[in-house]
C-alpha positions in Angstrom: -29.1 -5.8 14.6 -29.7 -5.9 10.9 -27.0 -7.0 8.4 -26.8 -5.1 5.1 -24.0 -6.0 2.7 -22.0 -7.7 5.5 -22.2 -4.7 7.8 -23.9 -4.5 11.1 -26.6 -1.8 11.2 -27.7 -0.5 14.6 -31.5 -1.0 14.7 -32.1 2.2 16.7 -30.4 4.5 14.3 -31.7 6.2 11.2 -31.4 4.4 7.8 -29.8 7.4 6.1 -27.2 7.5 8.8 -26.4 3.8 8.9 -26.1 3.6 5.1 -23.1 6.0 5.4 -21.2 3.2 7.2 -20.9 1.3 3.9 -17.6 2.2 2.1 -18.5 4.1 -1.0 -21.8 5.6 0.1 -21.8 9.2 1.3 -24.6 11.3 2.7 -25.8 12.4 -0.7 -26.0 8.9 -2.0 -27.7 7.7 1.2 -30.4 10.4 0.8 -30.8 9.5 -2.9 -31.3 5.8 -2.2 -33.8 6.5 0.6 -35.7 8.9 -1.5 -35.8 6.4 -4.4 -37.2 3.7 -2.1 -39.7 6.1 -0.5 -38.3 6.0 3.0 -39.1 8.8 5.4 -36.3 10.9 6.9 -36.9 9.6 10.4 -37.2 5.9 9.5 -35.1 3.7 11.8 -33.3 0.5 10.7 -35.3 -1.6 13.2 -38.6 -0.5 11.6 -37.6 -1.9 8.1 -39.5 -4.9 6.8 -37.7 -7.8 5.2 -38.9 -6.7 1.8 -37.6 -3.2 2.3 -34.2 -4.6 3.4 -34.1 -6.8 0.3 -34.9 -3.9 -2.0 -32.3 -1.7 -0.3 -29.6 -4.4 -0.6 -30.5 -5.1 -4.2 -30.3 -1.4 -5.2 -27.0 -0.8 -3.4 -25.5 -4.0 -5.0 -26.6 -3.4 -8.5 -26.3 0.4 -8.9 -23.4 1.4 -6.7 -19.8 0.4 -6.3 -19.2 -0.4 -2.7 -16.7 -2.0 -0.4 -14.2 -4.4 -2.1 -15.2 -3.6 -5.7 -14.6 0.2 -5.1 -11.3 -0.5 -3.3 -10.2 -2.7 -6.2 -11.1 0.0 -8.7 -9.2 2.7 -6.8 -6.1 0.4 -6.4 -6.3 -0.4 -10.1 -6.3 3.3 -10.9 -3.2 3.9 -8.9 -1.5 0.9 -10.4 -2.3 2.3 -13.9 -0.9 5.7 -13.0 2.4 4.0 -11.9 2.5 1.8 -15.0 2.1 4.6 -17.5 4.6 6.7 -15.6 2.6 9.9 -15.2 3.3 12.5 -12.5 0.6 11.1 -10.3 2.1 7.7 -10.5 5.5 9.0 -9.5 4.0 10.8 -6.5 2.2 7.6 -5.4 5.5 5.6 -5.5 7.3 8.4 -3.5 4.4 8.5 -0.9 3.9 12.2 -1.4 0.7 14.2 -1.9 -0.8 13.9 -5.4 -2.9 17.0 -5.8 -0.4 19.9 -5.3 -0.5 20.2 -1.5 2.4 21.8 0.3 5.2 19.4 1.0 7.8 21.6 2.7 6.3 21.2 6.2 3.1 19.2 5.9 4.3 16.0 4.2 7.3 15.4 6.5 5.4 12.9 8.6 4.2 11.1 5.5 7.8 10.7 4.4 8.9 9.3 7.7 6.2 6.6 7.8 7.6 3.2 6.7 5.3 1.5 4.3 5.5 -2.1 3.0 
């Protein structure tokens, strides 16, 4: 087991696949990071050296918003929408879809859910 940004990485899996477990890193970003560091496509997490793990963690921490920082930013965006009173903010407070999805049938279960 290798720990990267407080996440357990399975040592037998590929680096590109395991990077996607970090909140905020999708497959495109994982491929971009691995290409930037010069990792091969079939490199496993267990085969990484300590220096490579340090470089990887430094790049992810400094250049990408991940985990709690990204969650704070998203939450702040929603709070800003609510504060300025825009349509998106109203939809957030009503627990309805924000982007024009159908609400007659599909959002009934969302309305029924009790949220704190």
